[in-house]
DRENDO-1510 file (C-alpha; in Angstrom, 1 decimal, always signed):
<recs>
REC; n; res; u; v; w
REC; 1; ILE; +106.9; +105.6; +104.5 .
REC; 2; GLN; +106.6; +108.1; +107.3 .
REC; 3; ARG; +109.8; +107.2; +109.3 .
REC; 4; PRO; +112.4; +108.7; +106.8 .
REC; 5; LEU; +110.3; +111.9; +106.5 .
REC; 6; ASP; +109.1; +112.4; +110.1 .
REC; 7; ALA; +110.2; +110.0; +112.8 .
REC; 8; ASN; +107.9; +111.7; +115.4 .
REC; 9; LEU; +104.9; +111.2; +113.1 .
REC; 10; ALA; +105.8; +107.6; +112.4 .
REC; 11; GLU; +106.1; +106.9; +116.1 .
REC; 12; LYS; +102.7; +108.5; +116.8 .
REC; 13; SER; +101.1; +106.5; +114.0 .
REC; 14; ALA; +102.7; +103.2; +115.4 .
REC; 15; VAL; +101.5; +104.0; +118.9 .
REC; 16; ARG; +98.0; +104.7; +117.7 .
REC; 17; ALA; +97.9; +101.5; +115.7 .
REC; 18; VAL; +99.0; +99.6; +118.8 .
REC; 19; GLU; +96.3; +101.3; +120.9 .
REC; 20; ILE; +93.6; +100.5; +118.3 .
REC; 21; LEU; +94.7; +96.9; +117.9 .
REC; 22; GLN; +95.2; +96.4; +121.6 .
REC; 23; GLY; +91.5; +97.3; +122.1 .
REC; 24; PHE; +90.5; +94.5; +119.7 .
REC; 25; ALA; +93.0; +92.1; +121.1 .
REC; 26; GLU; +91.4; +92.3; +124.5 .
REC; 27; SER; +88.2; +90.8; +123.2 .
REC; 28; PRO; +87.8; +87.1; +124.1 .
REC; 29; GLU; +87.1; +86.3; +120.5 .
REC; 30; VAL; +90.1; +88.0; +119.1 .
REC; 31; SER; +91.3; +86.6; +115.8 .
REC; 32; GLU; +94.9; +85.4; +115.2 .
REC; 33; GLY; +95.1; +88.1; +112.4 .
REC; 34; VAL; +94.5; +90.9; +114.9 .
REC; 35; GLN; +97.2; +89.4; +117.2 .
REC; 36; ALA; +99.6; +89.1; +114.3 .
REC; 37; ASP; +98.9; +92.7; +113.2 .
REC; 38; LEU; +99.4; +93.9; +116.8 .
REC; 39; ALA; +102.8; +92.0; +117.0 .
REC; 40; LEU; +103.8; +93.6; +113.7 .
REC; 41; CYS; +102.9; +97.1; +115.1 .
REC; 42; TYR; +104.9; +96.5; +118.2 .
REC; 43; SER; +107.9; +95.4; +116.1 .
REC; 44; ASN; +107.5; +98.5; +113.9 .
REC; 45; LEU; +107.3; +100.7; +117.0 .
REC; 46; ALA; +110.4; +99.0; +118.4 .
REC; 47; ALA; +112.3; +99.7; +115.2 .
REC; 48; ILE; +111.3; +103.4; +115.4 .
REC; 49; GLN; +112.3; +103.6; +119.0 .
REC; 50; ALA; +115.7; +101.9; +118.4 .
REC; 51; ALA; +116.4; +104.3; +115.5 .
REC; 52; ASP; +115.7; +107.1; +117.9 .
REC; 53; GLU; +118.2; +105.5; +120.4 .
REC; 54; ARG; +115.5; +104.8; +122.9 .
REC; 55; THR; +116.8; +101.3; +123.5 .
REC; 56; VAL; +114.9; +100.6; +126.7 .
REC; 57; ASP; +111.5; +101.5; +125.1 .
REC; 58; ALA; +112.5; +99.4; +122.0 .
REC; 59; ILE; +113.3; +96.4; +124.2 .
REC; 60; ASP; +109.9; +96.7; +125.9 .
REC; 61; SER; +108.1; +96.9; +122.5 .
REC; 62; TYR; +110.0; +93.9; +121.2 .
REC; 63; HIS; +109.1; +92.0; +124.3 .
REC; 64; SER; +105.4; +92.8; +123.6 .
REC; 65; ALA; +105.8; +91.6; +120.0 .
REC; 66; ILE; +107.6; +88.4; +121.1 .
REC; 67; GLU; +105.0; +87.6; +123.7 .
REC; 68; LEU; +102.2; +87.9; +121.1 .
REC; 69; ARG; +104.2; +85.8; +118.5 .
REC; 70; GLU; +104.9; +83.1; +121.1 .
REC; 71; SER; +101.2; +83.0; +121.9 .
REC; 72; LEU; +100.3; +82.7; +118.2 .
REC; 73; LEU; +102.9; +80.0; +117.7 .
REC; 74; LEU; +101.4; +78.0; +120.6 .
REC; 75; LYS; +97.9; +78.3; +119.2 .
REC; 76; SER; +98.9; +77.5; +115.6 .
REC; 77; PRO; +102.3; +75.8; +115.4 .
REC; 78; GLU; +101.6; +74.9; +111.7 .
REC; 79; VAL; +101.7; +78.6; +110.7 .
REC; 80; VAL; +105.3; +78.9; +109.6 .
REC; 81; GLN; +105.2; +82.7; +109.4 .
REC; 82; TYR; +104.8; +82.8; +113.2 .
REC; 83; ARG; +108.1; +81.0; +113.7 .
REC; 84; SER; +110.0; +83.2; +111.2 .
REC; 85; GLU; +108.6; +86.4; +112.6 .
REC; 86; LEU; +109.4; +85.3; +116.2 .
REC; 87; ALA; +113.0; +84.5; +115.2 .
REC; 88; ALA; +113.4; +87.9; +113.5 .
REC; 89; SER; +112.0; +89.7; +116.6 .
REC; 90; LEU; +114.3; +87.7; +118.9 .
REC; 91; ASN; +117.3; +88.7; +116.7 .
REC; 92; ASN; +116.4; +92.4; +116.9 .
REC; 93; LEU; +115.9; +92.1; +120.6 .
REC; 94; ALA; +119.2; +90.4; +121.1 .
REC; 95; LEU; +121.0; +93.2; +119.3 .
REC; 96; LEU; +119.5; +95.8; +121.7 .
REC; 97; GLU; +120.2; +93.6; +124.7 .
REC; 98; ILE; +123.9; +93.6; +123.6 .
REC; 99; ALA; +123.8; +97.4; +123.3 .
REC; 100; THR; +122.5; +97.6; +126.9 .
REC; 101; GLU; +125.1; +95.1; +128.0 .
REC; 102; ASP; +122.5; +92.6; +129.1 .
REC; 103; ILE; +124.6; +89.8; +127.8 .
REC; 104; ALA; +122.8; +86.9; +129.5 .
REC; 105; SER; +119.5; +88.0; +127.9 .
REC; 106; ALA; +121.1; +88.5; +124.5 .
REC; 107; VAL; +122.7; +85.1; +124.6 .
REC; 108; GLU; +119.3; +83.5; +125.4 .
REC; 109; SER; +117.5; +85.6; +122.7 .
REC; 110; PHE; +120.1; +84.5; +120.1 .
REC; 111; ARG; +119.9; +80.9; +121.3 .
REC; 112; TYR; +116.1; +80.8; +120.9 .
REC; 113; ALA; +116.2; +82.5; +117.5 .
REC; 114; ASN; +118.9; +80.0; +116.4 .
REC; 115; HIS; +116.7; +77.2; +117.5 .
REC; 116; LEU; +113.8; +78.6; +115.5 .
REC; 117; PHE; +115.8; +79.1; +112.3 .
REC; 118; ALA; +117.4; +75.7; +112.6 .
REC; 119; ALA; +114.0; +74.1; +112.8 .
REC; 120; LEU; +112.8; +76.2; +109.8 .
REC; 121; MET; +115.7; +75.0; +107.8 .
REC; 122; ALA; +115.1; +71.4; +108.8 .
REC; 123; ASP; +111.5; +71.6; +107.8 .
REC; 124; PHE; +112.0; +73.7; +104.7 .
REC; 125; PRO; +115.6; +73.1; +103.4 .
REC; 126; ASP; +114.9; +74.7; +100.0 .
REC; 127; GLN; +113.6; +78.0; +101.4 .
REC; 128; VAL; +116.4; +80.5; +100.7 .
REC; 129; ALA; +114.7; +83.2; +102.8 .
REC; 130; TYR; +115.0; +81.1; +106.0 .
REC; 131; ALA; +118.6; +80.2; +105.3 .
REC; 132; SER; +119.4; +83.8; +104.6 .
REC; 133; GLY; +117.6; +85.0; +107.7 .
REC; 134; TRP; +119.5; +82.4; +109.8 .
REC; 135; ALA; +122.9; +83.5; +108.3 .
REC; 136; ALA; +122.1; +87.1; +109.1 .
REC; 137; LEU; +121.2; +86.2; +112.6 .
REC; 138; LEU; +124.4; +84.3; +113.0 .
REC; 139; ASN; +126.4; +87.2; +111.6 .
REC; 140; ASN; +124.7; +89.5; +114.1 .
REC; 141; GLN; +125.4; +87.1; +116.9 .
REC; 142; ALA; +129.1; +86.9; +115.9 .
REC; 143; LEU; +129.4; +90.7; +115.8 .
REC; 144; ALA; +127.8; +91.0; +119.2 .
REC; 145; LEU; +130.0; +88.3; +120.7 .
REC; 146; ALA; +133.1; +90.0; +119.3 .
REC; 147; ARG; +132.0; +93.3; +120.7 .
REC; 148; ILE; +132.0; +91.7; +124.2 .
REC; 149; ASP; +135.4; +90.0; +123.7 .
REC; 150; ARG; +134.0; +86.5; +123.3 .
REC; 151; HIS; +136.1; +85.9; +120.3 .
REC; 152; GLU; +136.1; +82.1; +120.2 .
REC; 153; ASP; +132.3; +82.1; +120.3 .
REC; 154; ALA; +132.2; +84.8; +117.7 .
REC; 155; VAL; +134.4; +82.8; +115.3 .
REC; 156; ALA; +132.2; +79.8; +115.7 .
REC; 157; ALA; +129.1; +81.9; +114.9 .
REC; 158; TYR; +130.9; +83.4; +111.9 .
REC; 159; GLU; +131.8; +79.9; +110.7 .
REC; 160; GLN; +128.3; +78.7; +111.0 .
REC; 161; ALA; +127.0; +81.8; +109.2 .
REC; 162; VAL; +129.4; +81.1; +106.4 .
REC; 163; GLU; +128.2; +77.5; +106.2 .
REC; 164; VAL; +124.6; +78.5; +106.1 .
REC; 165; GLN; +125.3; +81.3; +103.5 .
REC; 166; GLN; +127.2; +78.8; +101.3 .
REC; 167; ARG; +124.1; +76.6; +101.4 .
REC; 168; VAL; +122.1; +79.5; +100.2 .
REC; 169; SER; +124.6; +80.3; +97.5 .
REC; 170; ALA; +124.6; +76.7; +96.3 .
REC; 171; GLN; +120.8; +76.7; +96.2 .
REC; 172; LEU; +120.8; +79.9; +94.0 .
REC; 173; GLN; +123.5; +78.6; +91.6 .
REC; 174; PRO; +122.2; +76.7; +88.6 .
REC; 175; SER; +123.2; +73.0; +88.9 .
REC; 176; GLU; +126.1; +71.8; +86.9 .
REC; 177; ALA; +123.8; +69.6; +84.8 .
REC; 178; ALA; +121.6; +72.5; +84.0 .
REC; 179; ARG; +124.6; +74.6; +82.9 .
REC; 180; GLN; +125.8; +71.9; +80.5 .
REC; 181; THR; +122.6; +71.6; +78.6 .
</recs>
């Protein structure tokens, strides 16, 4: 709510939230909820920093969010939300890495996010949100690859994005049998 009105205030609020939660997170008995909230605050801070074109700061904040989300995933691999949020953070990080021309890191971030989304789709093939998120990631990856003149790789990513998006579309369309009744 604050960002469109006052980016400076939004950033101060995000930094303060990180500071508060970081204090709790340092406790040996920290809950997963506190760690998840801290990861979300780091992601929010990164988005604010990226919008302000402070890419290096945003990358650092995404790294903090990713580190927390990986830790949460290791502790509780059955919590699906940890996988999807980690994939989203990796996608956002990869876009910033492309912007700073850290191509090797971006390729790795996209690869890891692709792996997570593919696993989510394998485990939950009927979840449109995961398929849609994966298609968006693939589209972002294709745009980034095209930007660095890796056109063949970009085309492959676009084709995979279209395939995933067609799967989403098919899931959202009423079945032929249902339309005939």
